Steps between C-alpha positions, in 0.01 A plus 500: 500500500137597452554842345317767304572848370372857518561722200343770289316261268266376774152640540391610847301180539802289411718700737251453785487125429879466516521706819224295665690178426819650641337628819327165553835313474402322177809657343848471645653764279374817335706656221413863433628777277618815674183696426261211572668437835436848633230525760485128577402428859556138605575378851747231610735511204821311577709624206517793261732445202599810302630436149673839499506823701263788421646846446320633808603338831154575641346259246737226613419566867126489429533184289720310748300622797223261411685222682591489869195698607360534853808364673528197271815404314541521125776491240552743214730375224632721221668373185718775355783574262816636658440833329192544718715520811447877513124448532565234761699744712219756473248245633738397782538861602125556489408198714813508716568133429771313311423245231657158547653370176423135431616284206236384254464119530648292221287272283629198692408654835150588382454152358605344831263724693210412269578129530491497881188715498338233283607227745359702793167528321501126427557424872211723606249397234171376643411155362134419436521138612139412422518617141850384407477149650291371211779589255791365704496137372540621141764755602702231685480275196612775262794601717607157624796486262659811656742491791439741789782734394386508136143569607605799713721637222219480245243673717741778591608535137143582394573852626878494536556459124304820443720685750814368334386600154404848614818576696769296321626796298424769758788752498659650808354851510701612799731782396868532581505857633872548432455407135172686463649831613741486207216455254347833595771660288579451134721663234343801329541587135833682525669262740369677808345299779186615671197381686217381280205729469153379585419447133819298441444242773401173342317379809292814547183570311208738494254436780223434244713222353557282804425170332860405429609656173735210438189293430391725217477357150759494220764775504669653200868595490433844634350357820155540646276775370318738723147408599377837374587399143237224503127472549429167670192283509446322831379140493336267750648148477312206659810316627711588806756372748307185581532405131877551504485848348760768581617817325755313290231254388275780377783664307583166338134437412462842337821454301397146403152588378566833333649490150668832573733416789610860551163607649570704814367350823402728787407428860432142610310396813467130588236409759406161644218421255552751219735760358513842332750612240547780249602484134552773241146604399578443131506124566178489701296287256792269429546428871129426554482273196821313583425438867136404450603198292792381714556278803764495774582170673154368417320816611301690241615860488241777506576868461302822497561872521520605864309789646697811586740487795 
């Protein structure tokens, strides 16, 4: 998809540029943080995808109400943990509608969908006969040794191999509700059983820490330390998703290039063309020096201190 993001690090000019591209259909998908998404006014949206439910049902209603306007149809999808069912019921009561539960597609199903989407695009592609004819004799000669079936397989595999690599280890994230309900309870210190408190739930985290705490840096035996114990420096990194970067990659790069592998890593944001990440302020100079001399898959890495969020 042609996609871009709205977040707190963008200037007003950058925000206006992204929104103009989205309104003019140059972008198919806009990813926005909760705060950055407030107040957006865009017509003819087909889908709204919520990564989680806000505490206030009114915010959800406002957010999802941006699709299906003026008598048109739209779909609002919400990805939630089972423990958010209480919030879900509040929203249902507020809007007087019932959510329809759907299974999340498996990696194989997504891969198949992407493959046939690619074939559909290939069928509809407009051929510039006048320009391509001059190259056809050489193309025929180069491909003459291939049978029809092999030729089709190779052209499809140009994209299909990427799909396979991306989804081959995709886990099934659909939850067995009967098993999940049992996990809400665990033994307490003196053999008693009780419901976990908010602070004990491993899959809950502070709303200022929504960037997947499992992707934080090295942990000591006592577990993760509180963010308040550290002062972080925030860095701009010149590589992003199009370069094969994800959160795990950044953690590995920091651990690889820092001599002290116990440096605490804070929030990580990976965009299409660049990324942001935080590291314990004490290692600020070491991070800059290490990354400025390194490469990743042939790309020269550049790093600088980011402006405030």
